[in-house]
C-alpha positions in Angstrom: -0.5 37.6 34.0 -1.7 34.1 34.8 -5.4 34.7 35.0 -7.8 36.5 32.6 -10.7 38.7 33.7 -14.0 37.2 32.9 -16.9 39.4 31.8 -20.4 38.2 31.1 -22.4 40.1 28.5 -26.1 39.5 28.9 -28.0 40.1 25.7 -29.3 38.6 22.5 -26.2 39.1 20.4 -26.6 40.0 16.7 -23.5 41.0 14.8 -25.5 43.3 12.5 -26.3 45.6 15.5 -23.7 48.4 15.8 -24.2 48.6 19.6 -23.4 44.9 20.0 -20.3 45.0 17.9 -19.2 48.2 19.7 -19.7 46.5 23.1 -17.1 43.9 22.1 -14.7 46.6 20.7 -15.0 48.8 23.8 -14.0 45.9 26.0 -11.0 45.3 23.8 -10.1 49.0 24.0 -10.3 49.0 27.8 -8.3 45.7 28.2 -5.5 46.9 25.9 -5.3 50.3 27.7 -5.2 48.6 31.1 -2.8 45.9 29.9 -5.3 43.2 31.0 -6.0 39.8 29.6 -9.8 39.8 29.3 -12.3 37.2 28.1 -16.0 38.1 27.5 -18.9 35.7 27.0 -22.3 36.6 25.5 -25.1 35.0 27.3 -28.6 35.0 25.9 -31.4 36.6 28.0 -33.4 33.3 28.3 -30.3 31.4 29.4 -29.2 34.1 31.9 -32.7 33.9 33.5 -32.0 30.3 34.5 -28.8 31.3 36.3 -28.6 31.4 40.1 -26.6 34.2 41.8 -23.8 31.7 42.4 -23.4 31.3 38.6 -23.0 35.1 38.1 -20.4 35.0 40.9 -18.1 33.1 38.6 -17.7 36.2 36.5 -15.7 39.3 37.5 -18.2 41.7 36.0 -21.6 41.6 34.3 -22.7 43.9 31.4 -26.3 43.9 30.3 -26.0 45.0 26.7 -28.5 47.0 24.6 -31.3 45.3 22.8 -33.3 44.4 20.9 -34.2 41.6 23.2 -36.2 38.5 22.2 -38.1 38.7 25.4 -37.4 41.8 27.5 -39.7 40.6 30.3 -37.0 38.1 31.3 -34.8 41.0 32.3 -36.6 41.6 35.6 -35.6 38.2 36.9 -32.0 38.8 35.8 -31.9 42.2 37.5 -33.1 40.6 40.8 -30.2 38.2 40.7 -27.6 40.9 39.8 -28.7 43.1 42.7 -27.9 40.3 45.1 -24.3 39.9 44.1 -21.4 42.2 44.8 -19.8 42.1 41.4 -19.5 45.2 39.1 -22.7 45.5 37.0 -23.0 47.8 34.0 -26.3 48.4 32.0 -26.4 50.3 28.8 -29.1 51.3 26.3 -32.8 50.4 26.5 -32.3 48.1 29.4 -32.1 51.4 31.4 -35.9 51.7 31.2 -36.5 48.0 32.0 -34.3 48.4 35.1 -36.3 51.4 36.3 -39.5 49.5 35.7 -38.0 46.6 37.7 -37.3 49.0 40.6 -40.8 50.4 40.5 -42.4 46.9 40.6 -40.0 45.5 43.2 -40.5 48.4 45.5 -44.2 48.9 44.9 -43.8 52.5 43.7 -46.8 52.5 41.4 -49.7 51.0 43.3 -52.3 52.7 41.0 -50.7 51.5 37.7 -50.0 55.0 36.4 -47.7 55.6 33.4 -44.6 56.9 35.1 -42.0 56.5 32.2 -42.5 57.7 28.7 -42.0 55.6 25.6 -38.8 56.0 23.7 -38.5 59.7 22.7 -36.0 58.9 19.9 -37.8 57.6 16.9 -36.4 55.2 14.4 -33.3 53.2 14.7 -30.7 56.0 14.4 -28.6 57.4 17.2 -29.2 60.9 18.5 -26.5 63.2 20.1 -27.0 63.5 23.9 -25.2 66.0 26.0 -24.3 64.4 29.3 -24.2 66.8 32.3 -22.3 65.2 35.2 -23.8 65.7 38.6 -21.5 63.9 40.9 -17.7 64.3 41.6 -17.1 60.8 40.1 -18.7 61.7 36.8 -17.1 65.1 36.7 -13.7 63.4 37.0 -14.5 60.7 34.4 -15.7 63.3 31.9 -12.9 65.8 32.6 -10.9 64.7 29.5 -13.7 63.1 27.5 -16.4 64.6 25.3 -19.7 65.0 27.0 -21.5 64.3 23.8 -22.8 60.7 23.6 -24.8 58.7 21.1 -28.1 57.1 22.1 -31.0 55.4 20.4 -33.1 55.7 23.5 -34.3 58.5 25.7 -37.0 58.5 28.4 -38.8 61.0 30.5 -39.9 60.1 34.1 -42.6 61.4 36.3 -41.0 63.8 38.9 -42.5 62.1 41.9 -41.1 58.8 40.7 -37.6 60.3 40.6 -38.0 61.7 44.1 -38.9 58.2 45.5 -36.1 56.5 43.5 -33.5 59.0 44.6 -34.7 59.0 48.2 -34.1 55.3 48.8 -32.6 53.5 45.8 -30.5 55.4 43.3 -28.1 58.2 42.8 -28.4 60.3 39.6 -24.9 60.6 38.3 -25.7 62.7 35.2 -28.5 64.4 33.3 -29.0 65.1 29.7 -29.8 68.4 28.0 -33.6 67.7 28.5 -33.0 67.4 32.3 -33.8 63.7 32.2 -31.5 61.2 34.1 -28.9 59.8 31.8 -26.7 57.9 34.2 -27.8 56.3 37.5 -26.2 54.1 40.1 -27.5 52.0 43.0 -26.9 53.4 46.5 -26.2 50.1 48.2 -24.0 48.5 45.6 -20.2 49.0 45.0 -20.7 49.4 41.2 -24.2 49.0 39.7 -24.4 51.6 37.0 -26.9 52.1 34.2 -26.7 54.5 31.2 -29.5 55.4 28.9 -27.0 56.1 26.1 -24.5 53.6 24.6 -21.0 54.6 25.8 -19.5 51.8 23.8 -20.3 53.5 20.6 -17.9 56.4 21.2 -15.1 54.2 22.6 -11.9 54.1 20.6 -8.6 52.2 20.8 -6.8 55.5 21.6 -9.4 56.7 24.1 -11.5 53.9 25.7 -14.7 55.2 27.1 -14.2 56.2 30.7 -17.3 54.4 32.0 -16.2 51.1 30.3 -12.6 51.7 31.5 -13.8 52.2 35.1 -16.1 49.2 35.0 -13.2 47.0 33.8 -10.7 48.5 36.2 -12.9 47.9 39.2 -13.7 44.4 38.1 -10.0 43.7 37.9 -9.2 45.2 41.3 -12.0 43.3 43.0 -10.8 40.1 41.3 -7.3 40.7 42.8 -5.6 40.7 39.4 -2.2 42.3 39.8 -1.7 43.8 36.4 -0.2 47.3 36.1 -3.4 49.2 36.1 -3.1 52.8 35.0 -4.4 55.5 37.3 
């Protein structure tokens, strides 16, 4: 293949964080499984904030990695740009909450300044086991041959009225967890803009790439017009 897939990873990379190392490995797993040449580039949060949408268009897909973030407030400006482009976008880990908060602010869903999202319900820096319950046909298909148990260092509960407003106009809930909180969401008006509260990259392996990472990369390759022998 003459051209490599280009994936931007937005995050403050630290090799000591398991989720960051696993992000790189999961992309390697997916590219090997799909027989794709893939290059990925870590971009710091403060650098990505300076990008215009046209800069993001140079990549075939964008992944906002888990934190910690040096300045998470910068994420809102980045989300605004990513929602304007038609490239596959994938968010994992604690940026899930920051993205929900961005949607609340951008759509004026909290005029009285109420607390609509809990703090992280997982204490410490360890990963908890989360049971993912697919809600949509797509998620049911992706998890058909994959364990529904995921690992997460973050979990949030949302005010029910907030969920009603978000689902009515903006998002689809793709899966819940065992606590009946949203675990995977997607944007209604975007070809692939998906956010997971857990870290799918943690459970990805060379023999079995995580289906969400696999799907993200496969769609990025298809939209880029790369003619590798993609597996169905």
